[in-house]
VONU-19801 format. One record per residue (C-alpha): residue in one letter; y, x, z. Coordinates in Angstrom, 1 decimal. Example, Ala and Ser with C-alpha at 12.3 -4.5 7.8 and 13.67 -1.06 7.14 Angstrom:
BEGIN
pt residuo->a | yy->-4.5 | xx->12.3 | zz->7.8 .
pt residuo->s | yy->-1.1 | xx->13.7 | zz->7.1 .
This chain:
BEGIN
pt residuo->m | yy->5.2 | xx->-32.5 | zz->9.1 .
pt residuo->q | yy->8.0 | xx->-34.1 | zz->7.0 .
pt residuo->q | yy->8.1 | xx->-33.2 | zz->3.4 .
pt residuo->n | yy->11.1 | xx->-31.1 | zz->2.2 .
pt residuo->p | yy->12.0 | xx->-32.6 | zz->-1.2 .
pt residuo->h | yy->13.9 | xx->-29.5 | zz->-2.1 .
pt residuo->f | yy->10.8 | xx->-27.2 | zz->-1.6 .
pt residuo->l | yy->9.2 | xx->-27.5 | zz->-5.1 .
pt residuo->p | yy->8.9 | xx->-23.9 | zz->-6.2 .
pt residuo->w | yy->6.7 | xx->-24.8 | zz->-9.2 .
pt residuo->h | yy->9.8 | xx->-26.5 | zz->-10.8 .
pt residuo->s | yy->11.8 | xx->-23.2 | zz->-10.9 .
pt residuo->a | yy->8.9 | xx->-20.7 | zz->-11.4 .
pt residuo->p | yy->8.7 | xx->-19.2 | zz->-14.9 .
pt residuo->v | yy->5.8 | xx->-20.3 | zz->-17.1 .
pt residuo->r | yy->3.2 | xx->-17.5 | zz->-17.4 .
pt residuo->t | yy->0.3 | xx->-17.0 | zz->-19.8 .
pt residuo->l | yy->-2.3 | xx->-15.0 | zz->-18.0 .
pt residuo->r | yy->-5.8 | xx->-14.9 | zz->-16.6 .
pt residuo->r | yy->-6.5 | xx->-14.8 | zz->-12.9 .
pt residuo->g | yy->-9.3 | xx->-14.9 | zz->-10.4 .
pt residuo->h | yy->-10.7 | xx->-13.4 | zz->-7.2 .
pt residuo->f | yy->-13.8 | xx->-11.7 | zz->-5.8 .
pt residuo->w | yy->-15.0 | xx->-9.8 | zz->-2.7 .
pt residuo->i | yy->-16.0 | xx->-6.3 | zz->-2.0 .
pt residuo->p | yy->-18.7 | xx->-6.8 | zz->0.6 .
pt residuo->g | yy->-18.9 | xx->-4.7 | zz->3.8 .
pt residuo->e | yy->-22.0 | xx->-3.2 | zz->5.3 .
pt residuo->r | yy->-24.7 | xx->-5.3 | zz->7.0 .
pt residuo->i | yy->-24.9 | xx->-4.5 | zz->10.6 .
pt residuo->e | yy->-27.4 | xx->-5.7 | zz->13.3 .
pt residuo->q | yy->-26.2 | xx->-7.0 | zz->16.6 .
pt residuo->n | yy->-28.3 | xx->-8.9 | zz->19.2 .
pt residuo->g | yy->-31.0 | xx->-9.6 | zz->16.6 .
pt residuo->l | yy->-28.6 | xx->-11.1 | zz->14.1 .
pt residuo->t | yy->-27.2 | xx->-9.7 | zz->10.9 .
pt residuo->y | yy->-23.4 | xx->-9.6 | zz->10.2 .
pt residuo->q | yy->-21.1 | xx->-8.2 | zz->7.5 .
pt residuo->r | yy->-18.5 | xx->-5.7 | zz->8.6 .
pt residuo->g | yy->-15.1 | xx->-5.5 | zz->7.0 .
pt residuo->p | yy->-15.3 | xx->-7.2 | zz->3.6 .
pt residuo->m | yy->-12.3 | xx->-6.9 | zz->1.3 .
pt residuo->y | yy->-10.7 | xx->-9.7 | zz->-0.6 .
pt residuo->v | yy->-9.5 | xx->-8.9 | zz->-4.2 .
pt residuo->e | yy->-7.2 | xx->-11.1 | zz->-6.3 .
pt residuo->w | yy->-6.6 | xx->-10.2 | zz->-9.9 .
pt residuo->e | yy->-4.3 | xx->-11.2 | zz->-12.7 .
pt residuo->a | yy->-4.1 | xx->-10.0 | zz->-16.3 .
pt residuo->p | yy->-2.0 | xx->-10.9 | zz->-19.3 .
pt residuo->k | yy->-3.4 | xx->-12.5 | zz->-22.4 .
pt residuo->e | yy->-3.3 | xx->-9.2 | zz->-24.1 .
pt residuo->i | yy->-3.9 | xx->-6.1 | zz->-21.9 .
pt residuo->s | yy->-1.9 | xx->-3.2 | zz->-23.5 .
pt residuo->r | yy->-2.3 | xx->-0.5 | zz->-20.8 .
pt residuo->p | yy->-5.4 | xx->1.6 | zz->-20.5 .
pt residuo->y | yy->-5.9 | xx->1.4 | zz->-16.7 .
pt residuo->p | yy->-5.5 | xx->-1.5 | zz->-14.2 .
pt residuo->v | yy->-3.2 | xx->-1.3 | zz->-11.3 .
pt residuo->v | yy->-4.5 | xx->-1.8 | zz->-7.8 .
pt residuo->l | yy->-1.8 | xx->-2.8 | zz->-5.3 .
pt residuo->m | yy->-2.4 | xx->-2.1 | zz->-1.6 .
pt residuo->h | yy->-0.2 | xx->-3.7 | zz->1.1 .
pt residuo->g | yy->1.3 | xx->-2.3 | zz->4.2 .
pt residuo->g | yy->0.3 | xx->-2.4 | zz->7.8 .
pt residuo->g | yy->-0.3 | xx->-5.8 | zz->9.4 .
pt residuo->f | yy->0.6 | xx->-7.7 | zz->6.2 .
pt residuo->q | yy->-1.5 | xx->-8.8 | zz->3.3 .
pt residuo->g | yy->-1.6 | xx->-8.7 | zz->-0.5 .
pt residuo->t | yy->1.0 | xx->-11.5 | zz->-0.7 .
pt residuo->e | yy->3.8 | xx->-8.9 | zz->-0.3 .
pt residuo->w | yy->3.2 | xx->-8.0 | zz->-3.9 .
pt residuo->f | yy->3.6 | xx->-11.6 | zz->-5.2 .
pt residuo->d | yy->6.7 | xx->-13.7 | zz->-4.8 .
pt residuo->t | yy->9.6 | xx->-12.1 | zz->-2.9 .
pt residuo->p | yy->11.0 | xx->-13.8 | zz->0.3 .
pt residuo->d | yy->13.8 | xx->-15.3 | zz->-1.8 .
pt residuo->g | yy->11.4 | xx->-16.7 | zz->-4.4 .
pt residuo->r | yy->11.6 | xx->-14.2 | zz->-7.3 .
pt residuo->p | yy->8.6 | xx->-12.7 | zz->-9.1 .
pt residuo->g | yy->7.3 | xx->-9.6 | zz->-7.2 .
pt residuo->w | yy->5.8 | xx->-6.4 | zz->-8.5 .
pt residuo->a | yy->2.4 | xx->-7.9 | zz->-9.2 .
pt residuo->q | yy->3.8 | xx->-10.2 | zz->-11.8 .
pt residuo->r | yy->6.1 | xx->-7.5 | zz->-13.2 .
pt residuo->f | yy->3.1 | xx->-5.2 | zz->-13.8 .
pt residuo->v | yy->1.3 | xx->-8.0 | zz->-15.5 .
pt residuo->e | yy->4.3 | xx->-8.5 | zz->-17.8 .
pt residuo->e | yy->4.2 | xx->-4.8 | zz->-18.6 .
pt residuo->g | yy->0.6 | xx->-5.3 | zz->-20.0 .
pt residuo->y | yy->-1.4 | xx->-4.2 | zz->-17.0 .
pt residuo->a | yy->-4.4 | xx->-5.9 | zz->-15.4 .
pt residuo->v | yy->-3.4 | xx->-6.1 | zz->-11.8 .
pt residuo->l | yy->-5.7 | xx->-6.3 | zz->-8.7 .
pt residuo->v | yy->-4.2 | xx->-7.1 | zz->-5.3 .
pt residuo->v | yy->-6.3 | xx->-6.4 | zz->-2.2 .
pt residuo->d | yy->-6.2 | xx->-7.7 | zz->1.4 .
pt residuo->r | yy->-7.3 | xx->-4.6 | zz->3.3 .
pt residuo->p | yy->-10.2 | xx->-5.1 | zz->5.7 .
pt residuo->g | yy->-9.0 | xx->-6.8 | zz->8.9 .
pt residuo->h | yy->-5.9 | xx->-8.2 | zz->7.1 .
pt residuo->g | yy->-5.0 | xx->-11.4 | zz->5.3 .
pt residuo->r | yy->-8.0 | xx->-13.2 | zz->3.7 .
pt residuo->s | yy->-10.4 | xx->-10.4 | zz->4.6 .
pt residuo->p | yy->-12.3 | xx->-11.8 | zz->7.6 .
pt residuo->f | yy->-12.7 | xx->-9.8 | zz->10.7 .
pt residuo->h | yy->-14.1 | xx->-10.1 | zz->14.2 .
pt residuo->v | yy->-13.7 | xx->-7.6 | zz->17.0 .
pt residuo->e | yy->-17.5 | xx->-7.3 | zz->17.4 .
pt residuo->t | yy->-18.0 | xx->-6.2 | zz->13.8 .
pt residuo->t | yy->-14.6 | xx->-4.7 | zz->12.7 .
pt residuo->g | yy->-13.5 | xx->-3.3 | zz->16.0 .
pt residuo->e | yy->-10.7 | xx->-4.1 | zz->18.4 .
pt residuo->m | yy->-7.3 | xx->-5.1 | zz->17.0 .
pt residuo->g | yy->-4.0 | xx->-3.7 | zz->18.1 .
pt residuo->p | yy->-1.0 | xx->-5.7 | zz->19.4 .
pt residuo->a | yy->0.3 | xx->-8.8 | zz->17.7 .
pt residuo->f | yy->3.1 | xx->-8.3 | zz->15.3 .
pt residuo->s | yy->6.4 | xx->-9.3 | zz->16.8 .
pt residuo->y | yy->9.7 | xx->-10.6 | zz->15.4 .
pt residuo->e | yy->11.4 | xx->-7.6 | zz->16.9 .
pt residuo->g | yy->8.9 | xx->-5.2 | zz->15.2 .
pt residuo->g | yy->9.6 | xx->-6.8 | zz->11.9 .
pt residuo->q | yy->13.3 | xx->-6.5 | zz->12.4 .
pt residuo->q | yy->13.0 | xx->-2.9 | zz->13.4 .
pt residuo->i | yy->10.9 | xx->-2.0 | zz->10.3 .
pt residuo->y | yy->12.6 | xx->-4.0 | zz->7.6 .
pt residuo->f | yy->15.8 | xx->-5.8 | zz->8.6 .
pt residuo->p | yy->19.3 | xx->-4.4 | zz->8.2 .
pt residuo->g | yy->20.4 | xx->-2.8 | zz->11.4 .
pt residuo->t | yy->23.2 | xx->-0.2 | zz->12.0 .
pt residuo->d | yy->22.8 | xx->1.4 | zz->8.5 .
pt residuo->e | yy->25.6 | xx->-0.1 | zz->6.5 .
pt residuo->r | yy->23.9 | xx->1.2 | zz->3.3 .
pt residuo->h | yy->21.1 | xx->-1.4 | zz->3.6 .
pt residuo->t | yy->22.5 | xx->-4.2 | zz->1.5 .
pt residuo->q | yy->19.5 | xx->-5.5 | zz->-0.4 .
pt residuo->w | yy->17.6 | xx->-7.5 | zz->2.2 .
pt residuo->p | yy->16.7 | xx->-10.9 | zz->0.6 .
pt residuo->f | yy->17.9 | xx->-13.2 | zz->3.3 .
pt residuo->a | yy->20.7 | xx->-13.3 | zz->5.9 .
pt residuo->a | yy->20.1 | xx->-12.1 | zz->9.5 .
pt residuo->e | yy->21.0 | xx->-15.5 | zz->10.9 .
pt residuo->d | yy->18.5 | xx->-17.4 | zz->8.6 .
pt residuo->s | yy->15.9 | xx->-18.1 | zz->11.3 .
pt residuo->a | yy->13.7 | xx->-20.3 | zz->9.0 .
pt residuo->a | yy->13.4 | xx->-17.5 | zz->6.4 .
pt residuo->m | yy->12.5 | xx->-15.0 | zz->9.2 .
pt residuo->d | yy->9.9 | xx->-17.5 | zz->10.5 .
pt residuo->e | yy->8.3 | xx->-17.6 | zz->7.0 .
pt residuo->f | yy->8.4 | xx->-13.8 | zz->6.6 .
pt residuo->i | yy->6.8 | xx->-13.0 | zz->10.0 .
pt residuo->a | yy->4.1 | xx->-15.7 | zz->9.4 .
pt residuo->g | yy->2.2 | xx->-13.5 | zz->7.0 .
pt residuo->y | yy->1.8 | xx->-10.7 | zz->9.6 .
pt residuo->g | yy->-1.1 | xx->-10.0 | zz->12.0 .
pt residuo->p | yy->-2.4 | xx->-7.1 | zz->14.1 .
pt residuo->l | yy->-3.6 | xx->-3.9 | zz->12.7 .
pt residuo->p | yy->-7.1 | xx->-2.6 | zz->13.7 .
pt residuo->a | yy->-6.7 | xx->-0.6 | zz->16.8 .
pt residuo->d | yy->-8.7 | xx->2.4 | zz->15.5 .
pt residuo->l | yy->-6.6 | xx->3.8 | zz->12.7 .
pt residuo->a | yy->-9.2 | xx->6.3 | zz->11.5 .
pt residuo->l | yy->-11.9 | xx->3.6 | zz->11.4 .
pt residuo->s | yy->-9.5 | xx->1.2 | zz->9.6 .
pt residuo->q | yy->-8.6 | xx->3.8 | zz->6.9 .
pt residuo->t | yy->-12.2 | xx->4.7 | zz->6.5 .
pt residuo->m | yy->-13.1 | xx->1.1 | zz->5.8 .
pt residuo->d | yy->-10.2 | xx->0.8 | zz->3.4 .
pt residuo->a | yy->-11.2 | xx->3.8 | zz->1.4 .
pt residuo->d | yy->-14.8 | xx->2.9 | zz->1.4 .
pt residuo->r | yy->-14.1 | xx->-0.5 | zz->0.0 .
pt residuo->m | yy->-11.6 | xx->0.9 | zz->-2.5 .
pt residuo->a | yy->-14.2 | xx->3.3 | zz->-3.7 .
pt residuo->a | yy->-16.6 | xx->0.4 | zz->-4.2 .
pt residuo->l | yy->-13.9 | xx->-1.5 | zz->-6.1 .
pt residuo->l | yy->-13.3 | xx->1.4 | zz->-8.4 .
pt residuo->d | yy->-17.1 | xx->1.8 | zz->-9.0 .
pt residuo->l | yy->-16.9 | xx->-1.8 | zz->-10.1 .
pt residuo->i | yy->-13.8 | xx->-1.8 | zz->-12.4 .
pt residuo->g | yy->-13.6 | xx->1.9 | zz->-13.4 .
pt residuo->p | yy->-10.5 | xx->4.2 | zz->-13.6 .
pt residuo->a | yy->-7.4 | xx->2.7 | zz->-12.1 .
pt residuo->i | yy->-3.8 | xx->3.4 | zz->-10.9 .
pt residuo->l | yy->-3.3 | xx->3.0 | zz->-7.1 .
pt residuo->v | yy->0.0 | xx->1.7 | zz->-5.8 .
pt residuo->t | yy->0.3 | xx->1.8 | zz->-2.0 .
pt residuo->h | yy->3.0 | xx->0.8 | zz->0.5 .
pt residuo->s | yy->3.6 | xx->2.1 | zz->4.0 .
pt residuo->a | yy->0.4 | xx->2.0 | zz->6.1 .
pt residuo->s | yy->-1.8 | xx->2.0 | zz->3.0 .
pt residuo->g | yy->-0.4 | xx->5.3 | zz->1.8 .
pt residuo->p | yy->-3.1 | xx->7.4 | zz->3.4 .
pt residuo->d | yy->-5.7 | xx->5.1 | zz->1.8 .
pt residuo->g | yy->-4.5 | xx->6.4 | zz->-1.6 .
pt residuo->w | yy->-5.3 | xx->10.0 | zz->-0.7 .
pt residuo->l | yy->-8.7 | xx->8.9 | zz->1.0 .
pt residuo->t | yy->-9.7 | xx->6.8 | zz->-2.1 .
pt residuo->a | yy->-8.9 | xx->9.7 | zz->-4.4 .
pt residuo->d | yy->-11.0 | xx->12.0 | zz->-2.1 .
pt residuo->r | yy->-13.9 | xx->9.7 | zz->-2.6 .
pt residuo->r | yy->-13.5 | xx->8.9 | zz->-6.3 .
pt residuo->p | yy->-11.2 | xx->11.6 | zz->-7.8 .
pt residuo->e | yy->-12.4 | xx->10.9 | zz->-11.4 .
pt residuo->l | yy->-11.6 | xx->7.2 | zz->-11.0 .
pt residuo->v | yy->-8.1 | xx->7.5 | zz->-9.5 .
pt residuo->k | yy->-5.9 | xx->8.3 | zz->-12.4 .
pt residuo->m | yy->-2.5 | xx->8.2 | zz->-10.7 .
pt residuo->i | yy->-1.1 | xx->7.3 | zz->-7.4 .
pt residuo->v | yy->2.3 | xx->5.7 | zz->-6.6 .
pt residuo->a | yy->3.0 | xx->5.7 | zz->-2.8 .
pt residuo->v | yy->6.0 | xx->3.7 | zz->-1.7 .
pt residuo->e | yy->7.1 | xx->5.3 | zz->1.6 .
pt residuo->p | yy->3.6 | xx->6.2 | zz->2.8 .
pt residuo->m | yy->2.8 | xx->6.4 | zz->6.5 .
pt residuo->g | yy->3.5 | xx->9.8 | zz->7.9 .
pt residuo->p | yy->4.6 | xx->12.5 | zz->8.3 .
pt residuo->p | yy->1.5 | xx->14.6 | zz->8.5 .
pt residuo->f | yy->0.0 | xx->14.9 | zz->12.0 .
pt residuo->a | yy->2.4 | xx->12.3 | zz->13.4 .
pt residuo->e | yy->1.6 | xx->9.9 | zz->16.2 .
pt residuo->i | yy->2.6 | xx->6.5 | zz->14.9 .
pt residuo->p | yy->3.6 | xx->4.2 | zz->17.9 .
pt residuo->n | yy->1.2 | xx->1.4 | zz->18.5 .
pt residuo->i | yy->-0.8 | xx->2.4 | zz->15.5 .
pt residuo->g | yy->-2.5 | xx->5.8 | zz->15.8 .
pt residuo->v | yy->-2.5 | xx->9.5 | zz->15.1 .
pt residuo->m | yy->-2.5 | xx->11.1 | zz->11.6 .
pt residuo->s | yy->-5.1 | xx->13.6 | zz->12.9 .
pt residuo->w | yy->-6.1 | xx->14.9 | zz->9.4 .
pt residuo->g | yy->-2.6 | xx->15.7 | zz->8.1 .
pt residuo->p | yy->-1.6 | xx->12.9 | zz->5.7 .
pt residuo->a | yy->-4.4 | xx->10.6 | zz->7.0 .
pt residuo->a | yy->-6.1 | xx->9.6 | zz->10.3 .
pt residuo->a | yy->-9.5 | xx->9.8 | zz->8.7 .
pt residuo->p | yy->-11.2 | xx->13.0 | zz->7.4 .
pt residuo->l | yy->-10.4 | xx->14.5 | zz->4.0 .
pt residuo->k | yy->-12.6 | xx->16.9 | zz->2.1 .
pt residuo->f | yy->-10.8 | xx->20.2 | zz->2.3 .
pt residuo->e | yy->-11.9 | xx->23.5 | zz->0.8 .
pt residuo->p | yy->-12.9 | xx->25.6 | zz->2.6 .
pt residuo->l | yy->-14.6 | xx->23.1 | zz->4.8 .
pt residuo->i | yy->-12.6 | xx->22.0 | zz->7.8 .
pt residuo->e | yy->-14.7 | xx->20.3 | zz->10.4 .
pt residuo->s | yy->-12.2 | xx->19.0 | zz->12.8 .
pt residuo->p | yy->-8.5 | xx->18.1 | zz->13.2 .
pt residuo->e | yy->-8.1 | xx->21.0 | zz->15.6 .
pt residuo->d | yy->-9.4 | xx->23.4 | zz->13.0 .
pt residuo->l | yy->-7.0 | xx->21.9 | zz->10.4 .
pt residuo->h | yy->-4.1 | xx->22.4 | zz->12.9 .
pt residuo->r | yy->-5.0 | xx->26.0 | zz->13.3 .
pt residuo->r | yy->-4.9 | xx->26.8 | zz->9.6 .
pt residuo->a | yy->-1.8 | xx->27.9 | zz->7.8 .
pt residuo->s | yy->-0.3 | xx->25.7 | zz->5.1 .
pt residuo->g | yy->-1.6 | xx->26.8 | zz->1.7 .
pt residuo->s | yy->-4.8 | xx->28.3 | zz->3.1 .
pt residuo->y | yy->-6.9 | xx->25.2 | zz->2.2 .
pt residuo->r | yy->-7.1 | xx->22.9 | zz->-0.8 .
pt residuo->l | yy->-7.8 | xx->19.2 | zz->-1.6 .
pt residuo->p | yy->-9.8 | xx->19.5 | zz->-4.8 .
pt residuo->s | yy->-9.7 | xx->15.7 | zz->-5.3 .
pt residuo->m | yy->-5.9 | xx->15.8 | zz->-5.7 .
pt residuo->a | yy->-5.7 | xx->18.8 | zz->-8.0 .
pt residuo->d | yy->-3.4 | xx->18.0 | zz->-11.0 .
pt residuo->k | yy->-3.5 | xx->14.3 | zz->-10.1 .
pt residuo->p | yy->-0.1 | xx->12.7 | zz->-10.8 .
pt residuo->v | yy->1.4 | xx->11.4 | zz->-7.5 .
pt residuo->l | yy->4.7 | xx->9.7 | zz->-7.1 .
pt residuo->i | yy->6.2 | xx->9.2 | zz->-3.7 .
pt residuo->v | yy->9.0 | xx->6.6 | zz->-3.7 .
pt residuo->t | yy->11.7 | xx->6.5 | zz->-1.0 .
pt residuo->a | yy->14.7 | xx->4.2 | zz->-0.4 .
pt residuo->e | yy->18.4 | xx->4.9 | zz->0.4 .
pt residuo->a | yy->18.6 | xx->3.2 | zz->3.8 .
pt residuo->s | yy->15.0 | xx->3.3 | zz->5.2 .
pt residuo->a | yy->14.3 | xx->5.1 | zz->8.4 .
pt residuo->f | yy->10.8 | xx->5.7 | zz->7.0 .
pt residuo->a | yy->12.0 | xx->7.7 | zz->4.0 .
pt residuo->a | yy->12.2 | xx->10.9 | zz->6.1 .
pt residuo->a | yy->8.4 | xx->11.0 | zz->6.4 .
pt residuo->s | yy->7.8 | xx->11.3 | zz->2.7 .
pt residuo->p | yy->9.1 | xx->14.9 | zz->1.9 .
pt residuo->p | yy->6.8 | xx->16.5 | zz->4.5 .
pt residuo->t | yy->3.9 | xx->14.4 | zz->3.1 .
pt residuo->a | yy->4.6 | xx->15.6 | zz->-0.5 .
pt residuo->a | yy->4.9 | xx->19.2 | zz->0.8 .
pt residuo->f | yy->1.6 | xx->19.0 | zz->2.6 .
pt residuo->l | yy->-0.2 | xx->17.6 | zz->-0.5 .
pt residuo->n | yy->1.4 | xx->20.1 | zz->-2.8 .
pt residuo->a | yy->0.5 | xx->23.0 | zz->-0.6 .
pt residuo->a | yy->-3.1 | xx->21.8 | zz->-0.8 .
pt residuo->g | yy->-3.0 | xx->21.8 | zz->-4.6 .
pt residuo->a | yy->-1.7 | xx->18.3 | zz->-5.5 .
pt residuo->s | yy->1.1 | xx->17.5 | zz->-7.9 .
pt residuo->a | yy->3.2 | xx->15.2 | zz->-5.9 .
pt residuo->e | yy->6.8 | xx->14.3 | zz->-6.9 .
pt residuo->l | yy->9.5 | xx->12.6 | zz->-4.9 .
pt residuo->l | yy->11.4 | xx->9.7 | zz->-6.4 .
pt residuo->h | yy->14.4 | xx->8.9 | zz->-4.3 .
pt residuo->l | yy->15.8 | xx->5.6 | zz->-5.6 .
pt residuo->p | yy->19.6 | xx->6.4 | zz->-5.3 .
pt residuo->e | yy->19.0 | xx->9.3 | zz->-7.6 .
pt residuo->h | yy->18.0 | xx->6.7 | zz->-10.2 .
pt residuo->g | yy->20.9 | xx->4.4 | zz->-9.6 .
pt residuo->v | yy->19.1 | xx->2.1 | zz->-7.3 .
pt residuo->y | yy->21.0 | xx->1.6 | zz->-4.0 .
pt residuo->g | yy->20.9 | xx->-0.3 | zz->-0.8 .
pt residuo->n | yy->17.2 | xx->-0.5 | zz->-0.1 .
pt residuo->g | yy->15.2 | xx->-0.3 | zz->3.1 .
pt residuo->h | yy->11.5 | xx->0.0 | zz->3.8 .
pt residuo->g | yy->10.8 | xx->-3.4 | zz->2.1 .
pt residuo->l | yy->12.1 | xx->-2.2 | zz->-1.2 .
pt residuo->i | yy->9.3 | xx->-3.8 | zz->-3.2 .
pt residuo->y | yy->10.6 | xx->-7.3 | zz->-2.4 .
pt residuo->e | yy->14.3 | xx->-6.8 | zz->-1.7 .
pt residuo->k | yy->17.0 | xx->-8.3 | zz->-3.9 .
pt residuo->n | yy->16.9 | xx->-5.5 | zz->-6.4 .
pt residuo->s | yy->13.1 | xx->-5.2 | zz->-6.5 .
pt residuo->d | yy->13.1 | xx->-5.2 | zz->-10.3 .
pt residuo->e | yy->15.5 | xx->-2.3 | zz->-10.4 .
pt residuo->a | yy->13.4 | xx->-0.4 | zz->-7.9 .
pt residuo->l | yy->10.3 | xx->-0.9 | zz->-10.0 .
pt residuo->a | yy->12.0 | xx->0.3 | zz->-13.3 .
pt residuo->p | yy->11.9 | xx->4.1 | zz->-12.5 .
pt residuo->v | yy->8.3 | xx->3.7 | zz->-11.3 .
pt residuo->l | yy->7.3 | xx->2.1 | zz->-14.5 .
pt residuo->e | yy->9.1 | xx->4.9 | zz->-16.5 .
pt residuo->w | yy->7.2 | xx->7.5 | zz->-14.5 .
pt residuo->l | yy->3.9 | xx->5.8 | zz->-15.1 .
pt residuo->h | yy->4.4 | xx->5.4 | zz->-18.8 .
pt residuo->s | yy->5.5 | xx->9.0 | zz->-19.2 .
pt residuo->r | yy->2.3 | xx->10.2 | zz->-17.7 .
pt residuo->m | yy->-0.1 | xx->7.8 | zz->-19.3 .
pt residuo->p | yy->-2.6 | xx->9.6 | zz->-21.6 .
pt residuo->v | yy->-1.6 | xx->8.8 | zz->-25.2 .
pt residuo->n | yy->-5.2 | xx->8.8 | zz->-26.5 .
pt residuo->e | yy->-6.6 | xx->6.3 | zz->-24.0 .
């Protein structure tokens, strides 16, 4: 491969003073054919400023088929939300969900994988289409090299959505057991993982920011799976006890609660020109009917225009983050 003398990102990247490292959240040991394997480990990368000024770390969870790199540099080379949170004084942890990115998987231990991620799928989800309001995508439609690099980070999703979410939430619970209370920031397919993690460790999830979480409740997501348990495909601990998705479907809204979400600050962020934004109001309504305290933050109402589903790394990603930071800081306990 011929060297491109113009591709030297370290020349233009800002100098940062921080600490960084990585570790693993192990999966379960399983026995198969007389041998022992590990199922679904989770890779965790972290950064922290020289002086941490915020009381809780932020855990960033990526969307479906992608990996934690979506929170780092943007497709056009600017610092992403991970660095911006560090600059705001937070310790930041970025995960590769089990079966994604640097978290190893094999179909015999993690389960079958879904279809490969296509260029057309990426264009349908993220790229400007017929909506003329979508003006913030970070590279031109005809830039095939940029599209090649963008799609390169994608892989298949686990075929069993409920199993995938269960593994995600179990590993996240183990992560919180290790680091203590934290703020969760999810994007797209990891949105249900936020609710499921809080269900497992309600005292350790202090706040949740969900950027256009997968939904709406009970939806069948093409090529991915069914949200059988309302805002998630995996079971949640409702009160009174609900033993099956069919039982949940039969019950009237407001007749059951999610104790883990009671009074927990939740912010659901939506963009002006994203087809996925429509799923968020029903998700917020479901959570609130079950006793949560979910708020909707529609970016145009805060002066942030032109975004699609990839708002976390589009051209105005810093502007999109600003109202999120304001919300977090307004709800941060003053005595912690």
